[in-house]
MARRONU-176006 format. One record per atom (N, C-alpha, C): atom name; residue number from 1; x, y, z negated; residue in three letters. Coordinates in nm, 2 decimals. Example, Ala and Ser with C-alpha at 12.3 -4.5 7.8 and 13.67 -1.06 7.14 Angstrom:
BEGIN
 atomo num      u      v      w residuo
     N   1   1.32  -0.57  -0.78     Ala
    CA   1   1.23  -0.45  -0.78     Ala
     C   1   1.32  -0.33  -0.78     Ala
     N   2   1.28  -0.22  -0.71     Ser
    CA   2   1.37  -0.11  -0.71     Ser
     C   2   1.29   0.00  -0.79     Ser
***
This chain:
BEGIN
 atomo num      u      v      w residuo
     N   1   7.82   0.99   6.21     Met
    CA   1   7.73   1.01   6.10     Met
     C   1   7.77   1.12   6.01     Met
     N   2   7.68   1.20   5.96     Lys
    CA   2   7.71   1.30   5.87     Lys
     C   2   7.75   1.24   5.73     Lys
     N   3   7.85   1.29   5.67     Ala
    CA   3   7.89   1.24   5.54     Ala
     C   3   7.80   1.29   5.43     Ala
     N   4   7.77   1.20   5.33     Gly
    CA   4   7.70   1.24   5.21     Gly
     C   4   7.55   1.24   5.22     Gly
     N   5   7.49   1.21   5.34     Ile
    CA   5   7.34   1.21   5.35     Ile
     C   5   7.28   1.07   5.35     Ile
     N   6   7.36   0.97   5.37     His
    CA   6   7.31   0.83   5.38     His
     C   6   7.33   0.76   5.25     His
     N   7   7.23   0.67   5.21     Pro
    CA   7   7.25   0.59   5.09     Pro
     C   7   7.36   0.49   5.10     Pro
     N   8   7.42   0.45   4.99     Glu
    CA   8   7.52   0.35   5.00     Glu
     C   8   7.47   0.21   5.04     Glu
     N   9   7.53   0.15   5.14     Tyr
    CA   9   7.49   0.02   5.19     Tyr
     C   9   7.58  -0.08   5.14     Tyr
     N  10   7.54  -0.17   5.05     Arg
    CA  10   7.63  -0.26   4.98     Arg
     C  10   7.56  -0.40   4.97     Arg
     N  11   7.64  -0.49   4.92     Glu
    CA  11   7.59  -0.62   4.89     Glu
     C  11   7.51  -0.62   4.75     Glu
     N  12   7.40  -0.68   4.75     Val
    CA  12   7.31  -0.68   4.63     Val
     C  12   7.26  -0.83   4.61     Val
     N  13   7.26  -0.87   4.49     Val
    CA  13   7.20  -1.01   4.46     Val
     C  13   7.05  -0.99   4.43     Val
     N  14   6.98  -1.07   4.50     Phe
    CA  14   6.83  -1.08   4.49     Phe
     C  14   6.80  -1.21   4.41     Phe
     N  15   6.73  -1.19   4.29     Leu
    CA  15   6.70  -1.31   4.21     Leu
     C  15   6.55  -1.33   4.21     Leu
     N  16   6.51  -1.45   4.25     Asp
    CA  16   6.37  -1.50   4.24     Asp
     C  16   6.34  -1.54   4.10     Asp
     N  17   6.26  -1.47   4.03     Gln
    CA  17   6.23  -1.49   3.89     Gln
     C  17   6.15  -1.62   3.87     Gln
     N  18   6.07  -1.67   3.97     Gln
    CA  18   5.99  -1.79   3.96     Gln
     C  18   6.08  -1.91   3.97     Gln
     N  19   6.18  -1.91   4.06     Thr
    CA  19   6.26  -2.03   4.08     Thr
     C  19   6.40  -2.02   4.03     Thr
     N  20   6.45  -1.90   4.00     Gly
    CA  20   6.58  -1.89   3.95     Gly
     C  20   6.69  -1.88   4.06     Gly
     N  21   6.64  -1.90   4.19     Asn
    CA  21   6.74  -1.90   4.30     Asn
     C  21   6.78  -1.75   4.32     Asn
     N  22   6.90  -1.74   4.37     Ser
    CA  22   6.95  -1.60   4.40     Ser
     C  22   7.03  -1.61   4.53     Ser
     N  23   7.03  -1.49   4.60     Phe
    CA  23   7.10  -1.48   4.73     Phe
     C  23   7.16  -1.34   4.74     Phe
     N  24   7.26  -1.33   4.82     Ile
    CA  24   7.33  -1.20   4.84     Ile
     C  24   7.29  -1.15   4.97     Ile
     N  25   7.25  -1.03   4.98     Ser
    CA  25   7.22  -0.96   5.11     Ser
     C  25   7.27  -0.82   5.10     Ser
     N  26   7.28  -0.75   5.21     Arg
    CA  26   7.32  -0.61   5.21     Arg
     C  26   7.20  -0.53   5.20     Arg
     N  27   7.20  -0.42   5.12     Ser
    CA  27   7.09  -0.33   5.10     Ser
     C  27   7.13  -0.20   5.05     Ser
     N  28   7.04  -0.10   5.06     Thr
    CA  28   7.06   0.03   5.00     Thr
     C  28   6.99   0.05   4.87     Thr
     N  29   6.93  -0.06   4.81     Leu
    CA  29   6.86  -0.06   4.68     Leu
     C  29   6.95   0.00   4.57     Leu
     N  30   6.89   0.08   4.49     Gln
    CA  30   6.96   0.13   4.37     Gln
     C  30   6.90   0.06   4.25     Gln
     N  31   6.99  -0.01   4.18     Thr
    CA  31   6.95  -0.08   4.06     Thr
     C  31   7.04  -0.04   3.94     Thr
     N  32   6.99  -0.07   3.82     Arg
    CA  32   7.06  -0.04   3.70     Arg
     C  32   7.13  -0.17   3.65     Arg
     N  33   7.08  -0.28   3.68     Glu
    CA  33   7.13  -0.41   3.64     Glu
     C  33   7.24  -0.46   3.73     Glu
     N  34   7.33  -0.54   3.67     Thr
    CA  34   7.43  -0.60   3.75     Thr
     C  34   7.44  -0.75   3.71     Thr
     N  35   7.50  -0.83   3.80     Ile
    CA  35   7.52  -0.97   3.77     Ile
     C  35   7.66  -1.01   3.83     Ile
     N  36   7.72  -1.11   3.76     Glu
    CA  36   7.85  -1.16   3.82     Glu
     C  36   7.82  -1.29   3.89     Glu
     N  37   7.86  -1.30   4.01     Lys
    CA  37   7.84  -1.42   4.09     Lys
     C  37   7.97  -1.44   4.17     Lys
     N  38   8.02  -1.56   4.16     Asp
    CA  38   8.15  -1.60   4.23     Asp
     C  38   8.26  -1.51   4.19     Asp
     N  39   8.26  -1.46   4.06     Gly
    CA  39   8.37  -1.38   4.01     Gly
     C  39   8.36  -1.23   4.06     Gly
     N  40   8.26  -1.19   4.12     Val
    CA  40   8.24  -1.06   4.17     Val
     C  40   8.11  -1.00   4.10     Val
     N  41   8.12  -0.87   4.06     Thr
    CA  41   8.00  -0.81   4.00     Thr
     C  41   7.92  -0.74   4.11     Thr
     N  42   7.79  -0.77   4.12     Tyr
    CA  42   7.70  -0.72   4.22     Tyr
     C  42   7.59  -0.65   4.15     Tyr
     N  43   7.52  -0.55   4.21     Pro
    CA  43   7.39  -0.50   4.16     Pro
     C  43   7.29  -0.61   4.17     Pro
     N  44   7.19  -0.61   4.08     Leu
    CA  44   7.09  -0.72   4.07     Leu
     C  44   6.95  -0.66   4.09     Leu
     N  45   6.88  -0.72   4.18     Phe
    CA  45   6.74  -0.69   4.20     Phe
     C  45   6.65  -0.81   4.17     Phe
     N  46   6.56  -0.80   4.08     Lys
    CA  46   6.48  -0.92   4.04     Lys
     C  46   6.35  -0.91   4.12     Lys
     N  47   6.32  -1.02   4.20     Cys
    CA  47   6.20  -1.03   4.29     Cys
     C  47   6.10  -1.12   4.22     Cys
     N  48   5.97  -1.08   4.23     Asp
    CA  48   5.87  -1.17   4.18     Asp
     C  48   5.84  -1.28   4.28     Asp
     N  49   5.85  -1.26   4.41     Val
    CA  49   5.82  -1.36   4.51     Val
     C  49   5.92  -1.35   4.62     Val
     N  50   5.98  -1.46   4.66     Thr
    CA  50   6.06  -1.47   4.78     Thr
     C  50   6.02  -1.59   4.86     Thr
     N  51   6.09  -1.61   4.97     Ser
    CA  51   6.05  -1.72   5.06     Ser
     C  51   6.07  -1.86   4.99     Ser
     N  52   6.15  -1.86   4.88     Glu
    CA  52   6.17  -1.98   4.80     Glu
     C  52   6.05  -2.02   4.72     Glu
     N  53   5.97  -1.92   4.68     Ser
    CA  53   5.86  -1.95   4.59     Ser
     C  53   5.72  -1.91   4.64     Ser
     N  54   5.71  -1.84   4.75     His
    CA  54   5.58  -1.80   4.80     His
     C  54   5.51  -1.93   4.87     His
     N  55   5.38  -1.95   4.83     Pro
    CA  55   5.32  -2.07   4.88     Pro
     C  55   5.31  -2.08   5.03     Pro
     N  56   5.31  -1.97   5.11     Phe
    CA  56   5.30  -1.98   5.25     Phe
     C  56   5.43  -2.04   5.31     Phe
     N  57   5.55  -2.01   5.25     Tyr
    CA  57   5.67  -2.06   5.30     Tyr
     C  57   5.70  -2.20   5.24     Tyr
     N  58   5.66  -2.23   5.12     Thr
    CA  58   5.69  -2.36   5.06     Thr
     C  58   5.60  -2.47   5.10     Thr
     N  59   5.48  -2.44   5.16     Gly
    CA  59   5.39  -2.54   5.21     Gly
     C  59   5.30  -2.58   5.10     Gly
     N  60   5.30  -2.52   4.98     Ala
    CA  60   5.22  -2.56   4.87     Ala
     C  60   5.08  -2.50   4.87     Ala
     N  61   5.05  -2.43   4.98     Gln
    CA  61   4.91  -2.37   5.00     Gln
     C  61   4.81  -2.48   5.00     Gln
     N  62   4.70  -2.46   4.94     Thr
    CA  62   4.59  -2.56   4.93     Thr
     C  62   4.51  -2.55   5.06     Thr
     N  63   4.50  -2.66   5.13     Arg
    CA  63   4.42  -2.66   5.25     Arg
     C  63   4.27  -2.69   5.22     Arg
     N  64   4.24  -2.72   5.09     Ile
    CA  64   4.11  -2.75   5.06     Ile
     C  64   4.01  -2.63   5.09     Ile
     N  65   4.05  -2.51   5.07     Val
    CA  65   3.97  -2.40   5.09     Val
     C  65   3.94  -2.39   5.24     Val
     N  66   4.04  -2.40   5.32     Glu
    CA  66   4.02  -2.40   5.47     Glu
     C  66   3.93  -2.51   5.51     Glu
     N  67   3.95  -2.63   5.46     Thr
    CA  67   3.87  -2.75   5.50     Thr
     C  67   3.73  -2.72   5.46     Thr
     N  68   3.71  -2.67   5.34     Gly
    CA  68   3.57  -2.64   5.29     Gly
     C  68   3.50  -2.54   5.38     Gly
     N  69   3.57  -2.44   5.43     Arg
    CA  69   3.50  -2.35   5.52     Arg
     C  69   3.46  -2.41   5.65     Arg
     N  70   3.55  -2.50   5.71     Val
    CA  70   3.52  -2.56   5.83     Val
     C  70   3.40  -2.66   5.81     Val
     N  71   3.40  -2.73   5.71     Glu
    CA  71   3.29  -2.82   5.68     Glu
     C  71   3.16  -2.75   5.66     Glu
     N  72   3.16  -2.64   5.60     Lys
    CA  72   3.04  -2.56   5.58     Lys
     C  72   2.99  -2.51   5.71     Lys
     N  73   3.08  -2.46   5.80     Phe
    CA  73   3.04  -2.42   5.93     Phe
     C  73   2.98  -2.53   6.01     Phe
     N  74   3.04  -2.65   6.01     Arg
    CA  74   2.99  -2.76   6.09     Arg
     C  74   2.85  -2.81   6.04     Arg
     N  75   2.84  -2.81   5.90     Ala
    CA  75   2.71  -2.84   5.85     Ala
     C  75   2.60  -2.74   5.89     Ala
     N  76   2.63  -2.62   5.89     Arg
    CA  76   2.54  -2.51   5.92     Arg
     C  76   2.50  -2.52   6.07     Arg
     N  77   2.61  -2.55   6.16     Phe
    CA  77   2.59  -2.56   6.30     Phe
     C  77   2.51  -2.69   6.33     Phe
     N  78   2.53  -2.79   6.26     Ala
    CA  78   2.46  -2.92   6.29     Ala
     C  78   2.31  -2.91   6.27     Ala
     N  79   2.27  -2.82   6.17     Arg
    CA  79   2.13  -2.80   6.14     Arg
     C  79   2.06  -2.73   6.25     Arg
     N  80   2.13  -2.64   6.32     Thr
    CA  80   2.07  -2.55   6.42     Thr
     C  80   2.10  -2.60   6.56     Thr
     N  81   2.18  -2.70   6.58     Ala
    CA  81   2.22  -2.74   6.71     Ala
     C  81   2.11  -2.79   6.80     Ala
     N  82   2.01  -2.85   6.75     Gly
    CA  82   1.90  -2.91   6.83     Gly
     C  82   1.78  -2.81   6.84     Gly
     N  83   1.78  -2.70   6.77     Thr
    CA  83   1.66  -2.62   6.77     Thr
     C  83   1.68  -2.51   6.88     Thr
     N  84   1.56  -2.47   6.93     Val
    CA  84   1.56  -2.36   7.03     Val
     C  84   1.49  -2.24   6.97     Val
     N  85   1.54  -2.13   6.97     Arg
    CA  85   1.47  -2.01   6.91     Arg
     C  85   1.36  -1.97   7.00     Arg
     N  86   1.25  -1.93   6.94     Arg
    CA  86   1.13  -1.88   7.01     Arg
     C  86   1.16  -1.75   7.07     Arg
     N  87   1.11  -1.73   7.19     Gly
    CA  87   1.12  -1.60   7.25     Gly
     C  87   1.24  -1.59   7.35     Gly
     N  88   1.31  -1.70   7.36     Glu
    CA  88   1.43  -1.70   7.45     Glu
     C  88   1.39  -1.75   7.58     Glu
***
């Protein structure tokens, strides 16, 4: 690899602002903030959403919307199931 053209690849702390959970991962992110974790100072990146707080991953998604769509479809289909269109 050529020297001086690649960003610094280092350990960074990612902080989920909704849950307060944090984890360390390697990244090339450039941040101004730092945090001390386990006696070591790391760069800090604040995340709005991570797998800890996103409804898709936590299972907190509401199934009511999906159920409502299915029920609407079934009701609409039930009305037209016995009818035959003219001209067919």
